[in-house]
N, C-alpha and C positions, 0 to 999 in steps of 0.2 A: 306700380303696388301688387308681390305677385299674390294670386290666389291664398297663397299661402300666411301672408301675411294679412290680406284682409278676412280670412280665417279669424286669424288669431285677433286682431281688434274688435270686430266684430261680436263673435261670439266667446269664446277661450280662454284665458287667461293663457300664454306656456308653461307650462310644467306643472298642468292643475286637470281635473277633470270634472266631466262634465257635472261631477256630483258631491262636488266641493262648492265650486263659483255657481251654481242654480240652487234658486231657493226652495223647500217642499214644499208642496203644494197639495193640497188640501182635495177632497174629490173621494169617489171609485178604484176602489183597490183594485190594481193588474199583476193578473197574479203569477207568479215568477217563473215559474218555465215558460209562460208566454213571448213565443217571441217576437222582433218590433226591427223592420228595419229598411230601407227600399229599393226601388226600383227603380234600371233603367234598360234601353236594347239600343245592341251594337250602333244601330246606322242612322240614328237618333240622336248620335252625339261621338260619334269615333271622329270623324271628319277621313284623310290621308285615305281618299278616295282610289289613288294609285301607287300609293305608300308601299316600298316591302313588300309587291309581289301582289299584292289587294287586286282582283277582277272586278268589273261590272254587276251590280249588281238588277234585278228588275229594277229598284226603286233608283238608282241611277239614271236609267233609261228613263222610268215614268218623269223624275224630278225633271226631266234637260226637254220633258216635251212641253214646248207650250199653249199651256192653259189649264196644264196639271193639276200646278199646286200651285196655290194663292204667293200673289208678287211675284214667280217663277224660282222662285224659294229652292235651294239642292240641297244634299246633306254634303256637299264637297269637303266642311273644314267643321260644319255641326260646331261643335263644345267643343271639336280640338283633343277630346278627350285623350285621341291618342300619342301625343306629348306631351301631356295631362293628366296625368294620369293617378300618380302619385303624390300629386297634390291632390288628389282627387278623393286619397282615400283614406292620406290624412283627416281631411273637409269631414268625411267619412268617421274618424274612429273621435276624430272635436266634438260632432254630435253624438255618439255615445252609440251608434250603430247596429245591432246586434249583429242581423247578417245585409249580404249585399246581392239581389238577384239578378243578374247580367243574364245579357248573350254573348255569344260566341257569332262571327259574319262565314259565314261558308265560302263567300266569296275569296274569305282575307284567307283562309286557310286551304282552300282547294279550290282555290282559281277557275274559272270556269266550268264549277264540277270536275276539273280531273287529279292530278296525284297533287301529295300533300306538300302547302307553301312552307319549309320547319319556319319562312323570320314570323307565319303569322302566326304558329303553334307559343314560337319567343314570346309574340308582346300578352296572351294571356299567361302565360306563364309565370311572365312576371306580375302579373292585375294578381293571381289567384296567389303569389307566395306574399304578396304586397297586406295582399288583404289576409290573411293569416296570419301573418307577422306584427297588424295589426287587432289583431286579436277578433276579428268579420269573416264569419263564417260565410265561402262563394257557395251561391247558391246558380247555379248553370242549365242556363236553359238554349238546346241544340240552334233552336227556328223559331225568330224572329222576323218576321215572315223577306228576309233576304235573298229570296231564290239565284243562283252567280243567270244573269243572262243569258251565260251561255244554254242553261238544260232549258230557258224559256224557247227560243228557238227553236228544240225542238219538241216542243208541246208539254212544257212543262210541268205543275202537277196533276196539268190532264191525263199524263204519259206516264203509266209502270214503270218506265228506266226512269225515270226520278225518285222512287221509292228504293230503286238498290244503291243508286246516288247519297244521295240520305242517309242511307246505312255506312258507306263508305267512309261519310263524314265525317260521324256520329264514331266512328271507329277511331279515327285517325285523331279526334280531340280526345278521346278516351285515353287512346299509349298514352297521352303526354301528360294529364292531367287525372285522371285518375288514380293516384295516391291519395292525392291531396281536394279533389273536391268529394263529400257524400251525397251529395240532391243534385241529384237530374232530370231536369223535364223538357222530352224532346218537343213540343209545343209551345208554342204562344197562341192563343187563337186560331182556332183553325178557322172559323166563322170567317174571320178580317180575311183571311187568307188566301179561304174559297170563293167567299160570296161578294166580299167588300172589290176583291180581286178581279174573279171572275166573272159575275154574272152586271155588277150594280156600277161597274166599270170605273166606281171614287178610289181606288186605288193598284197599284202593279198587281199585276202589267196591265189593266187597261179593259178587261174584256169586259163584253156586256149579254154573255152566252147563260141564260137558267141550267141546260144539261155541260155545258163548262165545269160550273160552279161543284155541280154535284157530283161528277168523275172525280173534280178537284178534292171534291174534300172526301173520297171516300178512299183516296192514294194516299189524303196527309191523313189519313188513321192509322193505315194500312202500315203506312211511314215510321209511325207513333209504333205501331205496336212490332213494328219488326226489331227495330235498336232497343226497346223495351228488353225479346226475347235474348240481345244480342250480348248487352251488357251483363242482364241478368247472370246467364252465362258463363261472363268476365268475369262475374265477383258479386257473390248475391247477400252480402252485403249491402251494397250498398241501395240509398232511396231514392225510388223511379215513378215519376211519372208524368201531366201533363196542366198543362197549364190552359181549361176554356174561361171564353165569359157569358155572364150570360143574360138577362133579364128578365123582371118578372111582370109575367104581360097578363091585365087584370081585361076582362071583360068593361067597358065602357055602363052598360047596361046590362046586368048582370039576368034581366029577364030578358034581353031579347040573342035569341038565339043565332041571330045573323051577329052578333057582336063574337055573341060567344063562342062560334068558328072561325072565328081572324084573332081570336086571342090565343085560339086553339093551334091554330097556323104558323102562326108569331111561334107560340113556345113548343110545338118541333119540330120548326124549321130553324130556329137558334138554339135551343135548349137540348131538345133530345135528339137530335140528329144527332150532337157526339157524344152526349151520355148514354143512350142501351145500347150502344156496339162496343162500348169499352167494359162495361157493367156486366150487362143480361147479351152478350154476342147478337145483338140481332139490332135494324131498324125497324122505326117501330113504327104496325101496320098504320096506323092513319095516317105518317108522315106516306109508304111507302104508297098511296089509294091516291096523296095527292101529289105527286110528282111522276107517277109512273108511266106520264105521255114520254120523258124527260130522257129516262133512260138511266137512270140509276144502278137497274138491277145488269145491263150490260156489265158494267165495271166488274161486277159482284165473281169474283173466281172461286174455287171450292177450297177452303179452308183461310179462307180471308179474313172470317166474322172470329174464327180459331183467335186467329193470328192478333185483332184490330183489341179482343178481350182478355191480351195476356193477365194478369194481375196490375194491379198496380200497388204503391205504398203511399200514395201520395198523389191527392185533386188540387188543381191548382183555383182559385175562387174569385174573378176579375167580375168587380160590377162595380158601377160608375152610379145604372139609373134603372127604375121599373118604366110598364107603361100603363100605360090605358089606350084599349085596342077601338075602336071601332068600324063600322064595316061599309061607312060614312066621311067620306072626307069631316076632317074638325075646319070651321072657322079661317079660324085663327090657326095656322099649323107653326108648333115650334121650327125653329129654321134653325137646323144643325149642321145642312147639307154642305157640300164644296163643288159648283160648277164653272170651271175659268172657261165654257162654252164650250166644252166635251160630251160628248153623248154618256148617255147613263139615268137608271133605271134599279129599281128597288132591290134588293139584296135579294132578299127574297122569291126565292124563283116558283112560287107556285100558290102569293098569299093579295092578289090582287086587291081585290079588296081588305086591306086589314089596313087603318090606320091610327096612324100615333094622334090622340086628343092630349090640349096643355089643360092642367085640372088644378089649373090655381099657386100651384108651389112655386120655392123662387126657383130660378133657376144660374146654373153657371157663367158664365163667359162662352158656353160650347150652346147655351139652348139646352142643358139636358138640366131636367129636371130634379130639385135633391129630395132624393127620400129615404130616409136612413132604414125606418124601419122599413123596407122590401127587403137589404141585407137579412135582415133577420128572419123572414120567413121564407130567405130564400136557400139562407144557412141549416136553419130548420128541414126543408122539404130537400134538399140533398144528403141529409146525414140521416132520416130521416126512406128514403126511398129507396139513396143509390151507397152512400161510403160508408153509412155503417155497415147493414149490411155486409156488405166488405171490405168490413178489418181498414177501410183505411183512410187515413189522414187529411182532416183540410187545415186548409192555409187561406188565409186572404194575399193575391196573390198584386195584387192592383186594385188601387181607389182613390180617387185621390181630382181634383179639380180645376177649372181652368176660371182664372178671373184674370182683367185685364190691371193688372198692377202697377199701380201707379209709384215710384221708387223716390226718397230724398234726393236734397246733393250727392248722400254720401251712398246713395248705390241702395239703399234700405226698406226694404216693403214689410208698409206693415200692415198686411196684408191678414185682417182679421176675420175677412169671410172665410177665409180659407180654412183659419184654426179652429173656426167651430166647427165646417164641416169635416176639418180629422177627427174630431174628438167630441161628434154627436155619428158617424160610422166605427170608430171605436166600441162610443156607448152601446150602435146600435149587436154590434159582435160581441162584448161582454152581454149586452142581453141574451142573447142564439148559449151565451155560453152555459146563461143561471140554466135553460131551457132543458139543459145535455145534451147542447151538441159539444164536441172536442173539439174544440176550435182551436189551431196550435201555435196559430201567429198570422199579422200586419206585414205588409207591405207599402208601405207609398208610394202612389206614382205622380211624381217622378223625384228622385233625387233634384233633378240639375233645369231647367228649361232646358227646351229639344226646337230637333225639328222633329214638330207635329205632323207627319206625316202629310196630307196635301192641306194640312194647313199654315204646313210653312212653317216662321217663325211671328206666327200672328197670335199662336195662344203656347201659353205660358201656366206650364202646371204643376211646374220646380216648388219644390220646399226653398233650392235656392237662385236667383236666380242671374244668372248669364247675361254681361252683357258684351255681345256678340261682337263690339266694335272690339272689345280690347281684352276679353276673354276672362275680364274678375270675375270672380264668384264671390257674392255678399248674399251667408245664409238671411232668409226673412223673418218675419216674427212667426210662424206657421214654422216655421226649422227651432227656433230656443223653445218655443213648445214644443214638440215633440222629442224633442232633446228632454227635457224637462220631464217627462211623460215616460222615460227612457231610465233615468236613473232615478228616478223618484218612487216608480212604481206607482202611480197616483194618473188616475184617470180623473180635471176640473170637464164640470159643466162646462157648455157648451154655450148657453148663458151665460156664463162670465165673460164670454167673446163675441162683445154685437158684432154686428158689420160695421163697414166705411162711408162714405157714398166710394160708392162704382164699386162695390164690393158684392153685391148681392142684399137686400133688407135684410132676410130671414137664413141667413146661411143655417141652420139648425132644421130646418123644413119641418117632418113635425114631429120632430124628436121633443120627449117629455122634458122637462128640462125640472 
């Protein structure tokens, strides 16, 4: 059975639209101009490792390194999206997605970081044209962690040369797609690229150096600023920005100055290390003091911060959970680390006495606490302190949950926990909107089950199930619910979707019924 046939049988009667064969939902109104979509990333879904000129990225190398990825999984095939993109776009259309956030593969477009490969751009041209023909707005991310391995061999993001090659690559993509893609984001989650990859050793390229992570963070920001400048000079009408991942770091005991300082360090080294250079043209003073022995300022050349703070139009907000931070380790830790025998360390370069403590909240299969109200607080803070004064639009560009999905004999997953998760976080966004924060959209992560980085295929975030043996796609209950929300512009209460066994005891978390 093809993916398209399965889509029609499971969700949509051929020849109809989601609005005609899904019942009208009661619930909270969703603004008509609020964009609803889903997101993926190139390495996590495309496969086709060495086809049509593509060469290896750091994630190809890392995933083929023993002990780096759960079960030795690789992205060689993934969801085979490179060959199945047309059916996947049909699937998006059947769900009514208004926008699709995807990334382009640097190693497919500029193999080894070198000259342009036309066949790589051909693929993305076909994808973008299919999206537009289906009425789905393309949202393009230039870098979602897949640095060409050849550039890593020359220093990777610790080298300023990589900034120049990133600009070359970005302009090559714009040469081909600039007339059809209006929203361009430079980076996805530079915290992960810099600190999970260069400091923690948990992600590619697998280094464990606090100094390297800080150098990488600065050069990622510099690459972002350079690309925004170049694209702005080419076309002032483009919507340009980047996506950052955030935490809400609360001190475990607000009356204990040691916990307060631990939470401050996490906030500085995850949130403000990127926000302040972009919006204020400077690194936070407390951050510089925390890391003064690690050489960050050695990489900051004259003019860098002016480039990094080039005005942007949109800030993508990725949020999965907040954290309670204490200065001592907890008795029972949240276990979301991945270690197949490799040496790893904290991703924070200078926060050795900052530890996450469980708060008794429900958790996902990643052991991530479910905390919708943290998203409301985050959006309010970002608007008041950063985006609002700069006139920058906010979109929630990633939010989602892995659960231990249990398909029935037809491959259908009744994932009521994920359904409630989406509803409760959409409700948290609407709470922020009601508080005066002009959030313009929401992208669920992820459209498809996919290669979940160091977790391989062991964790499933998709609203669409992928059978990795057959590549059949089956929309889950959460996909049907999301389609209904899109078509009716009504958000039901998360409490109308109680958890099922193995799906989380209270997936709505702290959301108000």
